[in-house]
C-alpha positions in Angstrom: -41.0 135.1 46.7 -38.7 132.2 45.9 -39.6 128.7 46.8 -37.6 127.4 49.7 -35.4 124.4 49.3 -36.5 121.0 50.6 -34.3 119.4 53.3 -33.1 116.9 50.7 -32.1 119.7 48.3 -30.3 121.6 51.1 -28.3 118.5 51.9 -27.5 117.9 48.2 -26.3 121.5 47.9 -24.2 121.3 51.1 -22.5 118.2 49.8 -21.9 119.8 46.4 -20.4 122.9 48.2 -18.1 120.8 50.3 -17.0 118.9 47.3 -16.2 122.1 45.4 -14.3 123.6 48.3 -12.2 120.4 48.9 -11.6 120.1 45.2 -10.3 123.7 44.6 -8.9 124.5 48.1 -10.3 128.0 48.1 -13.6 129.1 46.6 -15.4 132.4 46.9 -19.1 132.7 47.5 -19.5 134.1 44.0 -17.8 131.1 42.5 -19.9 128.7 44.5 -23.0 130.6 43.4 -22.0 130.3 39.7 -21.2 126.6 40.1 -24.3 125.6 41.9 -26.7 128.0 40.2 -28.3 129.4 43.4 -28.1 132.9 44.7 -25.2 134.3 46.7 -27.4 134.8 49.7 -28.4 131.2 49.7 -24.8 130.0 49.3 -23.8 132.3 52.2 -26.5 130.8 54.4 -25.5 127.2 53.5 -21.9 128.0 54.1 -22.7 129.4 57.5 -24.4 126.1 58.3 -21.4 124.2 57.0 -19.0 126.3 59.1 -21.2 125.6 62.2 -20.9 121.9 61.5 -17.1 122.2 61.0 -17.1 120.9 57.4 -15.5 124.1 55.9 -13.8 127.3 57.2 -15.2 130.7 56.0 -13.1 133.8 56.0 -13.3 137.2 54.4 -11.2 135.8 51.5 -13.3 132.8 50.6 -14.3 129.4 51.8 -11.5 127.0 52.7 -11.5 123.2 53.5 -10.0 124.0 57.0 -8.6 126.8 59.1 -5.1 125.4 58.5 -5.7 125.6 54.7 -6.6 129.2 55.2 -3.4 129.9 57.2 -1.3 128.1 54.5 -2.9 130.2 51.8 -2.2 133.4 53.7 1.4 132.5 54.3 1.9 131.7 50.6 0.4 135.1 49.7 2.8 136.8 52.1 5.8 135.0 50.6 4.7 135.9 47.1 4.3 139.6 48.1 7.8 139.7 49.6 9.4 138.6 46.4 10.4 141.7 44.5 10.8 141.5 40.7 14.1 143.1 39.8 13.8 145.2 36.7 16.8 145.3 34.4 18.7 148.5 34.7 18.6 150.4 31.5 21.0 153.4 31.4 19.6 156.3 29.5 22.4 158.1 27.6 20.9 161.5 28.5 21.3 160.7 32.2 25.1 160.2 31.9 27.1 163.4 32.0 30.8 164.3 32.2 32.2 166.6 34.8 34.7 169.4 34.0 37.6 167.3 35.3 36.7 164.6 32.8 35.0 162.2 35.1 31.9 160.6 33.7 29.1 160.2 36.2 25.5 159.1 36.1 22.8 161.6 37.1 21.8 161.2 40.7 18.7 163.1 41.8 19.7 163.0 45.4 22.7 165.2 44.4 20.4 167.7 42.6 21.4 170.7 44.7 22.0 174.3 43.8 25.2 176.0 44.9 25.0 179.2 47.0 26.4 181.4 44.2 23.8 180.2 41.7 21.0 180.5 44.2 21.9 184.1 44.8 22.1 185.0 41.1 19.6 187.3 39.5 17.9 184.4 37.6 17.1 182.7 40.8 15.7 185.7 42.6 12.0 186.1 43.1 10.6 189.1 41.2 8.1 189.9 44.0 8.8 192.1 47.0 8.9 189.1 49.4 12.7 188.9 49.2 12.8 185.1 49.2 14.3 182.8 46.6 12.5 180.2 44.4 14.0 177.0 43.1 13.3 176.4 39.4 13.3 172.8 38.2 13.4 172.1 34.5 
């Protein structure tokens, strides 16, 4: 069984945790454990005591200096997730085809339909006795 911390050691660890949290703005329990050299369970217990005293704010996403800092961090993450990266449009030459009337059009999968005449053709008919048609996509 591990030797418990003395009250002086606990206070030193608490001040070290508060310093790390205020220095970085957001720290996970694992990061605190790595920085202080004590177990995650011990860090978790010390953080609970610090939350009870109001020195830090603990959420499921880490330990923050205050509840407002947590809200600011959440809002910043929401704003970053809303920003969409626009990919440059690269036109594949195989996707451009010309129509019989000479118009050149880009392939559009929403217009990938089969006309009634082609659908009723022998090639599109099901070979079974069910009498229904199958669509073949190549």
